[in-house]
C-alpha positions as CSV (number, residue, x, y, z in Angstrom):
1,M,49.8,18.1,140.8
2,S,50.8,21.3,139.1
3,R,54.5,22.6,138.9
4,F,53.9,25.5,141.3
5,A,52.1,23.2,143.8
6,S,54.9,20.8,143.7
7,I,57.4,23.5,144.6
8,R,55.0,24.8,147.4
9,W,54.9,21.4,148.8
10,V,58.7,20.8,148.9
11,V,59.3,24.4,150.5
12,V,56.5,23.6,153.2
13,A,58.2,20.1,153.7
14,A,61.7,21.7,154.1
15,T,60.7,24.4,156.4
16,T,58.6,22.2,158.6
17,G,61.7,19.9,158.9
18,L,63.8,22.8,159.5
19,A,61.5,24.1,162.3
20,S,61.5,20.5,163.9
21,A,65.1,20.4,164.1
22,L,65.3,23.8,165.6
23,F,62.8,23.5,168.2
24,A,63.0,19.9,169.1
25,P,64.7,19.0,172.5
26,P,68.3,17.8,171.9
27,V,68.7,13.9,172.1
28,F,71.7,12.9,174.2
29,T,70.9,9.4,174.9
30,Q,71.3,7.9,171.5
31,S,75.0,7.8,171.6
32,F,75.7,8.0,175.2
33,P,78.0,6.7,176.5
34,A,80.5,6.9,173.4
35,K,83.6,6.5,175.4
36,P,84.7,5.4,179.0
37,V,83.0,7.0,181.8
38,R,85.4,8.4,184.7
39,V,84.5,8.1,188.5
40,V,86.7,10.4,190.4
41,V,87.1,9.0,194.1
42,P,88.5,11.7,196.4
43,F,90.0,9.3,198.7
44,P,93.0,6.8,198.6
45,P,92.5,3.3,197.3
46,G,91.0,0.8,199.9
47,G,88.5,3.1,201.6
48,S,84.8,2.2,201.6
49,V,84.0,4.7,198.6
50,D,86.8,3.3,196.7
51,V,85.8,-0.3,197.4
52,I,82.1,0.2,196.5
53,A,83.0,2.0,193.2
54,R,85.3,-0.7,192.2
55,L,82.8,-3.3,193.1
56,I,80.2,-1.9,190.9
57,A,82.3,-0.7,188.0
58,P,82.5,-4.0,185.9
59,R,78.7,-4.4,185.9
60,V,78.1,-0.7,185.2
61,G,80.4,-1.0,182.3
62,E,78.6,-3.9,180.9
63,L,75.4,-2.2,181.2
64,M,76.8,1.0,179.5
65,G,78.9,-0.7,176.8
66,Q,81.9,1.5,178.1
67,P,84.3,0.9,180.9
68,L,83.7,2.8,184.1
69,V,87.2,4.0,185.0
70,I,88.1,4.7,188.8
71,D,90.3,7.7,189.3
72,N,91.6,8.3,192.9
73,R,92.3,12.0,193.5
74,S,92.7,12.2,197.2
75,G,93.3,15.2,199.5
76,A,91.8,17.7,201.8
77,S,89.0,15.4,203.0
78,G,87.7,14.7,199.5
79,N,87.8,18.6,198.5
80,I,90.3,18.1,195.7
81,G,88.5,15.4,193.8
82,A,85.1,17.1,194.4
83,E,86.5,20.4,193.0
84,L,87.9,18.5,189.9
85,V,84.4,17.1,189.1
86,A,82.6,20.4,189.8
87,R,84.8,22.0,187.2
88,S,84.4,19.2,184.6
89,A,82.3,19.3,181.4
90,P,78.8,18.4,182.4
91,D,78.6,15.8,179.7
92,G,78.2,12.7,181.9
93,Y,81.7,11.5,181.4
94,T,83.2,12.7,184.7
95,L,81.5,11.6,187.9
96,L,82.1,11.8,191.5
97,A,81.9,9.0,194.3
98,H,81.4,10.6,197.6
99,T,80.1,10.2,201.2
100,I,79.7,12.4,204.5
101,P,82.6,14.8,204.0
102,L,81.0,16.0,200.9
103,V,78.5,17.7,202.9
104,A,80.3,18.0,206.2
105,N,83.3,20.0,204.6
106,Q,81.2,23.2,203.9
107,Y,81.0,23.5,207.9
108,L,84.5,22.4,208.7
109,Y,86.5,24.6,206.3
110,S,86.5,28.3,206.2
111,K,86.4,28.0,202.4
112,V,85.2,25.1,200.2
113,P,85.7,25.2,196.4
114,Y,82.1,24.0,195.6
115,D,78.6,24.1,196.8
116,V,77.1,20.7,196.9
117,L,73.6,21.3,195.4
118,R,74.5,24.2,193.3
119,D,77.7,22.8,191.8
120,F,76.7,19.0,191.4
121,T,73.7,17.0,190.1
122,P,72.9,14.0,192.5
123,I,72.5,11.0,190.4
124,C,72.2,8.0,192.8
125,L,72.5,7.2,196.6
126,L,74.0,3.8,195.9
127,S,74.3,2.3,199.7
128,E,75.1,2.7,203.2
129,S,77.1,0.7,205.9
130,P,77.7,1.1,209.7
131,A,80.8,1.7,211.4
132,V,81.5,-0.1,214.8
133,L,82.9,1.4,217.9
134,V,85.8,-0.7,219.1
135,V,88.4,-0.4,221.8
136,H,91.8,-2.0,222.3
137,P,91.8,-4.8,225.0
138,S,93.6,-2.5,227.5
139,V,90.5,-0.1,227.7
140,P,88.5,-1.6,230.5
141,V,84.9,-1.4,229.0
142,K,82.7,-3.8,227.3
143,S,79.8,-1.6,226.6
144,V,78.7,1.9,225.4
145,R,77.4,2.6,229.1
146,E,80.8,1.6,230.7
147,L,82.7,3.8,228.1
148,V,80.6,6.7,228.8
149,A,80.9,6.0,232.8
150,L,84.8,5.8,232.2
151,A,84.8,9.0,230.2
152,K,83.0,10.9,233.0
153,R,85.1,9.5,235.8
154,R,88.4,10.2,233.9
155,P,87.8,13.4,231.7
156,G,90.6,14.0,229.3
157,A,92.1,10.4,229.8
158,L,90.6,8.9,226.8
159,N,91.4,9.4,223.0
160,Y,89.9,8.0,219.7
161,A,91.7,7.4,216.5
162,S,90.2,9.4,213.5
163,A,90.9,8.9,209.9
164,G,91.1,12.7,209.5
165,T,89.4,15.9,210.3
166,G,85.7,15.6,208.9
167,T,85.9,11.9,208.2
168,N,83.3,9.5,209.2
169,H,85.5,8.3,212.1
170,H,85.6,12.0,213.4
171,I,81.9,12.7,212.9
172,A,81.0,9.4,214.8
173,G,83.3,10.3,217.8
174,E,82.1,13.7,218.1
175,L,78.4,12.5,217.7
176,L,79.0,10.3,220.8
177,N,80.8,13.2,222.7
178,F,77.6,15.4,221.8
179,L,74.9,12.9,222.7
180,A,76.6,11.4,225.8
181,G,77.8,14.5,227.3
182,I,81.6,13.4,227.4
183,E,85.0,14.5,226.0
184,I,86.9,11.9,224.4
185,A,89.6,13.7,222.3
186,A,90.3,13.0,218.4
187,V,93.7,12.0,217.4
188,Q,93.8,12.6,213.7
189,Y,95.6,10.2,211.3
190,K,95.8,10.3,207.6
191,G,93.5,7.6,206.7
192,G,91.4,4.8,208.1
193,G,94.4,2.3,207.7
194,P,96.9,4.4,210.0
195,A,93.9,5.0,212.5
196,A,93.4,1.3,212.7
197,I,97.0,0.4,213.1
198,A,97.3,3.0,216.0
199,T,94.3,1.3,217.6
200,L,95.5,-2.3,217.1
201,S,98.9,-1.3,218.6
202,G,97.3,0.3,221.7
203,E,98.7,3.7,220.8
204,V,95.2,5.2,220.9
205,G,92.3,3.1,222.7
206,I,89.2,3.7,220.4
207,T,88.3,4.0,216.9
208,Y,85.2,3.6,214.4
209,P,86.3,1.4,211.5
210,N,83.6,-0.2,209.0
211,V,82.1,-3.1,210.7
212,V,83.1,-5.7,207.9
213,A,86.7,-4.6,208.1
214,A,86.7,-4.7,211.9
215,L,85.4,-8.3,212.1
216,P,88.6,-10.1,211.7
217,F,90.3,-8.0,214.3
218,I,87.2,-8.5,216.5
219,Q,87.2,-12.4,216.1
220,S,90.8,-12.6,216.9
221,N,90.4,-10.5,220.1
222,R,92.7,-7.7,219.0
223,W,89.7,-5.2,219.2
224,R,86.6,-5.4,221.4
225,A,83.4,-4.4,219.7
226,V,81.3,-2.1,221.9
227,G,78.5,-0.9,219.6
228,I,77.2,-0.4,216.1
229,T,76.9,3.1,214.8
230,S,73.6,2.4,212.7
231,A,70.1,2.8,214.1
232,K,69.6,-1.1,213.6
233,R,72.0,-3.9,214.2
234,S,74.2,-4.8,211.3
235,S,73.5,-8.1,209.3
236,A,77.0,-8.7,209.2
237,A,77.4,-8.6,212.9
238,P,74.0,-9.1,214.4
239,D,75.3,-9.7,218.1
240,I,76.9,-6.6,218.4
241,P,74.2,-4.0,219.9
242,T,73.8,-0.5,218.5
243,I,75.2,2.6,220.3
244,A,71.6,3.9,220.6
245,E,70.1,0.8,222.5
246,Q,73.1,1.3,224.9
247,G,71.8,4.5,226.5
248,V,72.5,7.0,223.7
249,P,69.3,7.6,222.0
250,G,69.2,9.2,218.8
251,Y,72.6,8.1,218.0
252,E,72.9,7.1,214.2
253,L,75.6,7.3,211.6
254,T,76.0,5.2,208.6
255,T,78.5,5.7,205.8
256,W,76.7,6.3,202.6
257,H,78.1,6.1,199.1
258,G,76.7,8.4,196.4
259,I,77.4,9.1,192.6
260,L,77.2,12.9,191.4
261,A,77.8,14.6,188.2
262,P,78.6,18.3,187.5
263,A,75.9,20.6,187.7
264,N,73.9,21.3,184.3
265,T,74.4,17.7,183.3
266,P,71.5,17.1,180.7
267,P,68.5,15.4,182.4
268,A,68.5,12.8,179.9
269,I,71.9,11.8,180.6
270,A,71.6,12.1,184.3
271,T,68.5,9.8,184.0
272,Q,70.4,7.1,182.0
273,L,73.3,7.2,184.5
274,N,70.9,6.5,187.4
275,G,69.3,3.7,185.4
276,F,72.7,2.0,184.8
277,L,73.6,2.4,188.5
278,V,70.3,1.2,189.9
279,K,70.2,-1.8,187.8
280,A,73.8,-2.7,188.6
281,M,73.2,-2.3,192.5
282,R,70.2,-4.6,192.2
283,S,71.8,-7.3,190.2
284,P,71.8,-10.6,192.0
285,E,75.6,-11.2,192.0
286,L,76.2,-7.6,193.6
287,A,73.4,-7.8,196.0
288,E,74.5,-11.1,197.4
289,R,78.0,-9.5,197.8
290,F,76.8,-6.5,199.6
291,A,74.8,-8.6,201.9
292,R,77.9,-10.5,202.9
293,E,79.6,-7.2,203.5
294,G,76.9,-5.7,205.7
295,V,76.2,-3.1,203.2
296,D,72.6,-1.9,202.6
297,V,71.6,-1.4,198.9
298,L,69.8,1.9,198.7
299,A,69.7,2.5,194.7
300,S,67.8,5.6,195.1
301,T,66.2,8.1,192.6
302,Q,67.9,11.3,192.0
303,E,65.1,13.2,194.0
304,Q,65.8,10.8,196.8
305,F,69.5,11.4,196.9
306,T,68.9,15.3,196.8
307,R,66.6,14.9,199.9
308,H,69.3,13.0,201.5
309,I,72.0,15.5,201.0
310,Q,69.7,18.3,202.5
311,T,68.9,16.2,205.5
312,E,72.6,15.4,206.0
313,Q,73.7,18.9,205.7
314,E,71.3,19.9,208.4
315,K,72.3,17.2,210.7
316,W,76.0,17.4,210.5
317,G,76.1,21.2,210.2
318,R,74.2,21.4,213.6
319,L,76.9,18.9,215.1
320,I,79.8,20.5,213.6
321,R,78.8,24.0,214.9
322,E,77.8,22.4,218.5
323,R,81.2,20.8,218.8
324,N,83.1,23.7,217.2
325,M,84.9,21.2,214.8
326,K,87.4,23.1,212.5
327,A,89.6,21.6,209.7
328,D,91.6,25.0,209.2
């Protein structure tokens, strides 16, 4: 090869390499994650979102090769933690674990510091679990039909304990009011724990706890189970009929648990995060634990989670408007 031909070959090779470097899509997945990943739980420790996040964290951490760190940032029905994540860098290192209030809050509050589908990248819909309508033994009902009849005979006499405005308890109670044509007033407490205590003491007669959390109190006769909130009976309590099958057709509410990232998270990172979460949720040890807890594993794709959010927005937006529910 001549000297000039050699020089020309070197120049072509160099410029070709430069062009490839300039125009090739960036590679994000080779070193991700290079440090711990934080999951913001916008509720106090002990709630269903917190419990699910902590259950999956060790397995997800093993798969990623980096710890999955849970960070509780509660307040304003989940708005404080959600805003924190919405404003975080879209690099995959700050995620949000959330549930129904994520979509309900935009209808409950006059101003919400985020838009769900504009400010977040849905990563994975992990799971869902039902609640159970329970009553204090002093409430003279054993079925949903009897409760509805009592509410109609004694309007304004019954109350239910809610974990706060816009929480799953609140949505569950107002959905029954709406579909059954009754008025059972919400008494708002600061969390599911205080709402449960109020109902166990008889201060309030009705509440909607998670079915597994409620079972010890049902079995000890401190609560009476009236109906499951999901469309089908719970594997954790198959003897408790659904609300829908007791004369309230269309009643369906489950507490879902999802993981989101800030908007504009690179697709390669979002895909990788989804893969970690799906694999963890489907691992035998977690699947067995969730089955015992009455939790249905969903382990969705990103697209399925996006569609779920859109469906939830339509469903709960309509209910909140019909019931004139307000948080401020």
